[in-house]
C-alpha positions as CSV (number, residue, x, y, z in Angstrom):
1,M,-32.8,5.8,4.3
2,R,-31.2,7.7,1.5
3,K,-27.7,7.0,2.9
4,Y,-28.5,3.2,2.9
5,I,-29.7,3.4,-0.7
6,R,-26.6,5.3,-1.9
7,I,-24.3,2.8,-0.2
8,I,-26.2,-0.2,-1.6
9,L,-26.0,1.3,-5.1
10,A,-22.3,1.9,-4.7
11,L,-21.7,-1.7,-3.6
12,L,-23.8,-3.0,-6.6
13,L,-21.7,-0.8,-8.9
14,A,-18.5,-2.1,-7.5
15,V,-19.7,-5.7,-7.9
16,V,-20.2,-5.0,-11.6
17,V,-17.1,-2.9,-12.2
18,M,-14.4,-4.7,-10.2
19,P,-14.0,-7.9,-12.3
20,V,-13.9,-5.8,-15.5
21,E,-11.4,-3.1,-14.5
22,A,-8.4,-5.5,-14.7
23,Q,-8.8,-5.5,-18.5
24,N,-7.1,-2.1,-18.5
25,G,-4.6,-3.1,-15.7
26,I,-0.8,-3.5,-15.6
27,N,0.8,-5.9,-18.0
28,S,1.8,-8.9,-15.8
29,P,3.0,-12.1,-17.7
30,Y,2.8,-14.0,-14.4
31,S,-1.0,-13.5,-14.4
32,Q,-1.3,-16.0,-17.3
33,Y,-1.2,-18.9,-14.9
34,G,-4.0,-20.2,-12.6
35,V,-6.7,-17.5,-12.1
36,G,-4.3,-14.6,-12.2
37,F,-2.0,-12.7,-10.0
38,S,-3.2,-11.5,-6.6
39,N,-2.0,-8.5,-4.5
40,M,-4.0,-9.4,-1.4
41,P,-3.7,-8.3,1.4
42,Y,-1.5,-5.5,0.1
43,N,-4.3,-3.9,-2.0
44,A,-5.7,-2.5,1.3
45,P,-3.9,0.6,2.7
46,I,-4.4,-0.6,6.3
47,A,-2.4,-3.7,5.5
48,A,0.1,-2.2,3.0
49,S,1.2,0.5,5.5
50,M,2.2,-2.2,8.1
51,G,3.9,-4.6,5.6
52,G,0.8,-6.9,5.4
53,V,0.1,-7.3,9.1
54,V,-3.6,-8.1,9.4
55,Y,-4.5,-10.9,11.8
56,T,-4.5,-9.0,15.2
57,R,-5.7,-5.7,13.9
58,S,-9.2,-4.4,14.7
59,Y,-10.6,-0.9,14.5
60,N,-13.8,0.9,15.4
61,N,-13.6,3.3,12.4
62,M,-12.1,1.0,9.7
63,I,-12.9,-2.5,8.4
64,N,-10.4,-5.4,8.4
65,P,-11.8,-8.2,6.2
66,F,-8.7,-10.3,6.5
67,N,-9.8,-11.4,10.0
68,P,-13.6,-11.4,10.4
69,A,-13.3,-11.4,14.2
70,S,-12.2,-7.8,13.9
71,Y,-15.8,-6.7,13.0
72,A,-16.8,-7.1,16.7
73,A,-14.6,-4.1,17.6
74,I,-17.1,-1.8,15.7
75,N,-18.9,0.4,18.3
76,K,-22.5,0.0,18.9
77,E,-24.8,2.6,17.3
78,T,-22.1,3.2,14.6
79,F,-22.1,2.8,10.9
80,V,-18.7,2.5,9.2
81,F,-18.2,3.1,5.4
82,D,-14.7,2.1,4.2
83,M,-13.6,2.8,0.6
84,G,-10.1,2.5,-0.9
85,L,-8.3,3.3,-4.1
86,S,-4.8,2.4,-5.3
87,I,-2.3,3.6,-8.0
88,D,0.1,0.9,-9.1
89,M,3.4,1.5,-11.0
90,S,5.2,-1.6,-12.2
91,T,8.5,-2.3,-13.9
92,L,9.2,-5.6,-15.5
93,R,12.9,-6.6,-15.9
94,D,14.9,-9.4,-17.4
95,N,18.4,-9.8,-18.7
96,T,17.5,-8.0,-22.0
97,G,15.6,-4.9,-20.8
98,S,12.7,-3.4,-18.8
99,Q,9.1,-2.2,-19.3
100,F,7.2,0.4,-17.2
101,D,3.4,0.4,-16.8
102,A,1.0,2.2,-14.4
103,D,-2.7,1.9,-13.6
104,G,-5.3,2.9,-10.9
105,Q,-8.1,0.8,-9.6
106,L,-10.8,0.5,-6.9
107,G,-9.2,-1.3,-3.9
108,H,-12.2,-2.1,-1.8
109,L,-15.7,-0.9,-0.8
110,N,-16.9,-2.1,2.6
111,V,-19.5,-1.3,5.2
112,A,-20.0,-2.5,8.8
113,F,-22.6,-1.9,11.5
114,P,-24.0,-3.5,14.7
115,L,-26.9,-6.0,14.7
116,T,-26.8,-6.2,18.6
117,N,-24.3,-5.0,21.3
118,W,-22.3,-8.2,20.8
119,W,-22.9,-9.1,17.1
120,K,-21.6,-6.9,14.3
121,T,-21.8,-7.5,10.5
122,S,-19.9,-6.3,7.5
123,L,-20.5,-6.4,3.7
124,G,-18.0,-5.5,1.0
125,V,-16.2,-6.2,-2.2
126,M,-12.6,-6.3,-3.2
127,P,-10.4,-7.6,-6.1
128,L,-9.0,-11.1,-5.6
129,S,-6.8,-11.5,-8.7
130,D,-6.4,-10.1,-12.1
131,V,-5.3,-11.4,-15.5
132,N,-3.7,-8.9,-17.9
133,Y,-0.7,-9.7,-20.2
134,Q,0.4,-9.4,-23.7
135,S,3.8,-10.7,-25.1
136,T,5.3,-12.0,-28.3
137,Q,7.8,-14.7,-28.9
138,T,9.5,-15.1,-32.4
139,S,11.0,-18.4,-33.6
140,A,12.7,-19.3,-36.8
141,I,11.1,-22.0,-39.1
142,N,12.2,-23.7,-42.4
143,P,12.1,-22.8,-45.1
144,G,13.3,-19.3,-44.6
145,G,10.7,-17.7,-42.3
146,E,9.5,-17.3,-38.7
147,V,6.5,-17.8,-36.5
148,K,5.3,-15.1,-34.0
149,T,3.5,-16.5,-31.0
150,I,1.3,-13.9,-29.4
151,Y,0.1,-14.4,-25.8
152,E,-2.8,-12.4,-24.6
153,G,-5.1,-12.4,-21.5
154,T,-7.6,-10.2,-19.8
155,G,-10.1,-10.4,-17.0
156,G,-10.2,-10.7,-13.2
157,V,-11.8,-12.3,-10.2
158,A,-13.4,-10.3,-7.4
159,Q,-14.7,-11.3,-4.0
160,L,-17.9,-10.2,-2.4
161,F,-18.0,-11.0,1.4
162,W,-20.6,-11.0,4.1
163,G,-18.9,-11.2,7.5
164,H,-20.0,-11.5,11.1
165,G,-18.1,-10.7,14.3
166,F,-19.0,-11.6,17.8
167,N,-17.9,-10.3,21.2
168,I,-17.4,-13.3,23.4
169,L,-15.6,-11.7,26.4
170,G,-14.9,-8.2,27.6
171,G,-17.3,-6.0,25.6
172,T,-15.8,-2.5,25.2
173,D,-14.1,-2.2,28.6
174,P,-10.4,-1.6,27.9
175,A,-9.4,-3.0,31.3
176,K,-10.8,-6.5,30.5
177,A,-9.6,-9.3,28.3
178,H,-11.3,-9.4,25.0
179,L,-12.2,-12.5,23.0
180,R,-13.7,-12.0,19.5
181,A,-14.7,-14.6,16.9
182,G,-16.1,-14.3,13.4
183,F,-16.6,-15.7,9.9
184,N,-16.8,-14.5,6.3
185,L,-19.0,-16.0,3.6
186,N,-17.2,-15.2,0.3
187,F,-18.6,-15.2,-3.2
188,M,-15.9,-15.3,-5.9
189,Y,-17.0,-14.1,-9.3
190,G,-15.4,-13.0,-12.6
191,S,-14.3,-14.1,-16.1
192,L,-10.9,-14.7,-17.6
193,T,-10.0,-14.8,-21.3
194,R,-6.7,-16.2,-22.5
195,A,-5.5,-16.6,-26.1
196,M,-2.5,-17.8,-28.1
197,T,-2.1,-16.8,-31.8
198,Y,0.4,-18.3,-34.2
199,D,1.3,-16.0,-37.1
200,F,3.5,-17.6,-39.8
201,V,5.7,-15.6,-42.1
202,A,7.7,-17.7,-44.6
203,S,8.6,-17.9,-48.3
204,D,6.6,-21.1,-48.5
205,T,3.5,-21.4,-46.2
206,T,2.1,-24.5,-47.8
207,Y,2.5,-26.5,-44.7
208,F,1.9,-23.6,-42.2
209,M,-1.4,-22.1,-41.3
210,D,-2.1,-19.3,-38.9
211,S,-4.1,-20.5,-35.9
212,R,-5.5,-19.4,-32.5
213,R,-6.3,-21.0,-29.2
214,Q,-8.7,-19.2,-26.9
215,K,-10.3,-20.1,-23.6
216,D,-12.8,-18.3,-21.5
217,T,-13.1,-19.2,-17.8
218,Y,-16.2,-18.2,-15.7
219,I,-15.9,-18.3,-12.0
220,K,-18.8,-18.3,-9.5
221,N,-18.0,-20.0,-6.3
222,L,-18.6,-19.8,-2.5
223,T,-15.9,-20.1,0.1
224,F,-15.6,-19.1,3.8
225,D,-13.0,-18.3,6.4
226,L,-12.9,-18.2,10.2
227,G,-11.3,-15.7,12.5
228,L,-10.4,-15.3,16.2
229,Q,-8.8,-12.5,18.2
230,Y,-7.8,-12.3,21.8
231,D,-6.5,-9.2,23.7
232,Q,-5.1,-9.5,27.2
233,P,-4.1,-6.5,29.3
234,V,-0.7,-6.7,30.9
235,G,-0.5,-4.5,33.9
236,E,-1.8,-0.9,33.5
237,H,0.1,0.2,30.4
238,Y,0.4,-2.8,28.1
239,S,-1.7,-5.4,26.2
240,F,-0.9,-8.5,24.3
241,G,-2.9,-9.7,21.3
242,V,-3.3,-12.9,19.3
243,G,-5.1,-13.3,16.0
244,V,-5.9,-16.4,14.0
245,N,-7.5,-16.8,10.5
246,I,-8.3,-20.1,8.9
247,R,-9.4,-20.8,5.3
248,P,-10.4,-24.5,4.9
249,H,-9.5,-26.6,1.9
250,R,-12.2,-26.5,-0.7
251,T,-12.5,-28.0,-4.2
252,M,-14.8,-26.0,-6.6
253,T,-16.0,-26.3,-10.2
254,V,-15.6,-23.6,-12.8
255,R,-17.0,-23.4,-16.4
256,D,-14.7,-23.1,-19.4
257,N,-15.5,-22.4,-23.1
258,A,-12.6,-23.1,-25.5
259,L,-12.1,-22.7,-29.3
260,V,-9.1,-23.7,-31.4
261,Y,-9.1,-22.8,-35.1
262,T,-7.1,-21.9,-38.1
263,F,-7.7,-18.7,-40.1
264,V,-6.6,-16.7,-43.1
265,T,-6.2,-12.9,-43.2
266,N,-7.3,-10.8,-46.2
267,A,-6.4,-7.1,-45.9
268,A,-7.7,-6.2,-42.4
269,T,-10.3,-9.0,-42.2
270,E,-9.8,-12.3,-40.6
271,F,-11.7,-15.4,-41.8
272,M,-12.0,-18.6,-39.9
273,R,-11.0,-21.6,-41.9
274,D,-11.1,-24.8,-39.9
275,T,-12.2,-25.6,-36.4
276,V,-9.8,-27.9,-34.5
277,F,-11.6,-27.9,-31.2
278,P,-14.4,-28.7,-30.6
279,T,-14.7,-31.5,-33.1
280,S,-17.9,-31.9,-35.0
281,G,-20.8,-32.9,-32.7
282,S,-19.0,-32.1,-29.5
283,S,-19.3,-29.1,-27.1
284,S,-16.9,-26.3,-26.6
285,E,-17.9,-26.1,-23.0
286,F,-16.4,-28.2,-20.2
287,E,-15.9,-28.0,-16.4
288,S,-12.6,-27.5,-14.7
289,T,-11.6,-27.4,-11.0
290,L,-10.3,-24.8,-8.5
291,E,-8.7,-25.8,-5.2
292,Q,-8.4,-23.5,-2.3
293,P,-5.6,-24.6,0.0
294,F,-6.0,-25.0,3.7
295,T,-4.4,-21.8,5.0
296,T,-3.5,-20.9,8.5
297,G,-2.7,-17.3,9.5
298,I,-1.3,-16.5,13.0
299,G,-0.5,-13.0,14.4
300,L,0.9,-11.6,17.6
301,S,0.9,-8.0,18.8
302,F,2.2,-6.0,21.8
303,Q,0.9,-2.5,22.6
304,H,1.8,0.2,25.0
305,N,-1.5,2.0,25.7
306,D,-2.0,4.7,23.0
307,L,1.7,5.2,22.3
308,W,3.0,2.4,20.1
309,L,2.2,-1.1,18.8
310,I,4.4,-3.8,17.2
311,A,2.9,-6.9,15.5
312,V,4.0,-9.9,13.5
313,D,2.1,-12.3,11.2
314,A,2.9,-15.7,9.7
315,T,0.8,-17.4,7.0
316,F,1.3,-21.1,6.1
317,M,-0.3,-22.9,3.1
318,P,0.6,-26.0,1.0
319,W,0.6,-23.7,-2.1
320,N,-0.1,-20.1,-2.9
321,G,-3.4,-19.0,-4.5
322,L,-6.1,-21.1,-6.2
323,K,-5.0,-24.2,-8.0
324,Y,-6.6,-24.4,-11.5
325,T,-6.9,-27.8,-13.2
326,E,-8.2,-27.8,-16.8
327,G,-11.0,-30.4,-17.3
328,S,-10.9,-30.7,-21.1
329,S,-9.9,-34.1,-22.6
330,V,-7.8,-32.1,-25.1
331,S,-5.2,-29.8,-23.7
332,I,-6.0,-26.3,-24.9
333,F,-2.7,-24.5,-24.0
334,G,-0.4,-27.5,-23.3
335,D,1.3,-28.3,-20.0
336,S,1.5,-25.4,-17.6
337,P,5.0,-24.5,-16.2
338,L,3.4,-23.7,-12.9
339,R,4.3,-25.9,-10.0
340,Y,2.5,-26.0,-6.7
341,G,4.6,-26.3,-3.5
342,G,4.8,-25.0,0.1
343,S,4.4,-21.3,0.6
344,Q,4.8,-19.1,3.7
345,R,4.3,-15.4,4.3
346,Y,5.9,-13.4,7.1
347,A,5.2,-9.8,8.0
348,V,6.2,-7.4,10.8
349,G,4.7,-3.9,11.4
350,L,5.1,-1.0,13.8
351,Q,2.7,1.8,14.6
352,L,3.2,5.0,16.5
353,L,-0.3,5.6,17.7
354,G,-1.9,9.1,17.6
355,D,-3.4,10.7,20.7
356,R,-7.1,11.3,19.8
357,N,-7.5,13.7,22.7
358,S,-4.5,15.9,21.9
359,S,-5.0,19.5,20.9
360,S,-2.2,19.2,18.4
361,Y,-3.3,17.7,15.1
362,L,0.2,16.3,14.4
363,R,0.1,14.3,17.6
364,R,-3.3,12.8,16.6
365,I,-1.8,11.2,13.5
366,T,-0.9,7.5,13.5
367,F,2.2,6.5,11.6
368,S,2.8,3.0,10.4
369,A,5.7,1.0,8.8
370,G,6.3,-2.6,8.0
371,A,7.9,-5.3,5.8
372,H,7.0,-8.7,4.4
373,Y,8.6,-11.7,2.9
374,E,6.8,-14.5,0.9
375,A,8.8,-17.7,0.4
376,G,7.7,-19.9,-2.5
377,R,4.9,-17.6,-3.7
378,M,5.3,-19.1,-7.2
379,Q,7.2,-22.1,-8.5
380,M,7.9,-22.7,-12.2
381,A,9.7,-24.9,-14.6
382,H,11.4,-23.0,-17.4
383,I,11.4,-24.3,-21.0
384,D,15.1,-25.2,-20.6
385,G,14.3,-27.4,-17.6
386,T,15.5,-25.0,-14.9
387,E,13.3,-25.0,-11.8
388,Y,12.5,-21.6,-10.3
389,K,11.2,-20.9,-6.8
390,L,10.0,-17.2,-6.9
391,D,9.9,-15.3,-3.7
392,E,8.7,-11.8,-2.9
393,W,9.8,-9.2,-0.4
394,G,8.4,-5.7,0.2
395,V,8.2,-2.7,2.6
396,G,5.4,-0.2,3.3
397,L,4.6,2.9,5.3
398,G,1.6,5.1,5.9
399,C,-0.3,7.4,8.1
400,S,-3.9,7.7,9.4
401,L,-5.1,11.2,9.4
402,P,-8.1,11.9,11.7
403,M,-10.9,14.0,10.3
404,R,-11.5,17.3,12.1
405,K,-15.0,16.1,13.1
406,G,-16.0,12.7,14.5
407,R,-14.0,9.5,14.4
408,S,-13.6,9.3,10.6
409,V,-10.1,8.8,9.3
410,L,-8.1,9.1,6.0
411,N,-5.5,6.5,5.4
412,I,-2.5,7.0,3.0
413,S,0.0,4.2,2.3
414,A,3.0,3.8,0.0
415,S,4.5,0.3,-0.6
416,Y,7.2,-1.3,-2.7
417,S,7.6,-5.0,-3.5
418,S,10.0,-7.1,-5.6
419,F,8.9,-10.5,-7.1
420,G,10.7,-13.0,-9.2
421,T,14.3,-12.9,-10.7
422,V,15.8,-11.1,-13.7
423,D,17.0,-14.5,-14.9
424,L,13.3,-15.2,-15.6
425,L,11.3,-12.0,-15.0
426,R,11.3,-9.7,-12.1
427,R,8.4,-7.4,-11.2
428,D,9.1,-4.2,-9.1
429,L,5.8,-2.7,-7.9
430,F,5.3,0.7,-6.3
431,S,1.8,1.4,-5.0
432,I,0.1,4.3,-3.4
433,G,-3.1,3.6,-1.5
434,I,-5.8,5.9,-0.2
435,S,-8.8,4.9,1.9
436,V,-11.5,6.7,3.8
437,G,-13.0,5.2,6.9
438,S,-16.2,7.2,7.5
439,C,-17.6,6.5,11.0
440,E,-21.0,7.9,11.8
441,S,-23.6,7.5,14.6
442,W,-26.6,6.3,12.7
443,F,-28.5,4.4,15.3
444,V,-28.7,6.9,18.2
445,K,-32.2,7.8,19.4
446,R,-32.1,11.5,20.0
447,K,-33.9,12.9,23.0
448,F,-35.7,16.2,23.1
449,N,-37.0,18.1,26.1
């Protein structure tokens, strides 16, 4: 009972901390659009180490929330606790220079256990996206001065999920075909704050006044996704796997609170002067919409017993991420340069599987490597009218280190990805991930003579 209490308290703490931690995250100007920039599924070491391959993967000592059918592979009478951390090091580059930044964060906190022999459940929390940016643009004005436009944003969105996986065929017999199905109920929550400040410096500021635009967005929405996995033995030594994950289209409502005002600064104190929005008698609050695109993920894998495994994934969606549409009758930040168009993600991964029965510890280690490519992850229109289609590519590798006792495992991953272009802005990201899959027999009824 004490173990249950500790885990529940840890999950509750993660629910509170995870949306807030992005406020001290890596500076990412691309996160100023939509509901922020997402690193899913690469924020999980089990995915990052194989280049993002997730749809066919299932484990009895780790949790794969990217295909809920995988929960059915958890052994009966077993409790799995899976926690991950990541260290991110980012370099932003354009044609004028570069900037380095680094940060660490909680990657995920998940648990899974059986409800019956054929029905398993999982509960967890992980970051969905983060907003963290600060930049300044300086422009000349007449007479004889300049205006500094300061862009700032903080916040994040996390996802709490409750998933269920079901064994339809095969049970735990490795000689039989296995069919698993599952679903996740997801609760997205978090808050985002964005601001633009205009600071005028000129010899004559009669017709110029410092001003600020600020908008707070509050997200609390439910979504769901469906998963399917099928494993078919091929002869005595091989097996073929198929995985499918579907996220249905969903239109959701979010709450915004905006304020546009002019101000004057005296010494170190700022005084609000006039409120531009909301106007007298109107409310600063309004509702906006989020759209989740219909997303289909398909994976294939081929395995040689306990020697090696190769897998490929493909993900198709009409646009990447959640589409945010401001609901205010007055545009707070003007037209967004973000464009929504077709996006696809491809990943390939290879594993050299460890022999759990070997007396050599080195031979018990599983080694992984993979690569991914995302076409059309973000599409933007530059201020000069140039249209950009920003792609991402990346590689990853890792290892799973078995604990000396039981079925628990320590996962370590290292990944690199490159997103964007130096003509606009390129982000090079190097991440180190560590996760622990603790697998314990909690439901065994011990017998005494």
